[in-house]
C-alpha positions, 0 to 999 in steps of 0.5 A: 951198856956200860959208860966209862971215862972214855965213853963219857969224853966222847959224849961230852965233846960231841955235846960241844960241837952240836951244842943241843942247848941253843935251841930251846927245850922240848922242841923237834930242833933240840930232839933233832940235835940229840938224835944226831948226837946218839947216830954220830956216837952209834957210829963209832967203835967205842960204842958199835950202836949200843946206845938205845936211844936219845934218852940214854945219851940225855940221861947220861949228860943230865947224870954227869952235870948233876955229879959235876954241880954237887962235886964243885959246890962241896969243893970250892968253900970247903978248901977255899982253892978251886979244884983241879979240873980234869978234861971231863970237867972242863967239858962239863964246864963249857957246856 
């Protein structure tokens, strides 16, 4: 599956709503939340049931979070001013 900006935005919005991080890591409750996120995304016309399992969703979120952290670490000390935030960046900060 190809991820684009719209897919990332929908994923992050669903994560904000579902709040998987309020459960302890590696628990059934947290796993069920990730499964629910995957099911909701698969039900949308943007994904059309193309997401394999919850692992794909978690991995994509981990990649986005890693890129966001690296971006914030590089831009702020270099310029002294905070960078302009995109919708994706705002959602990642909220999560």
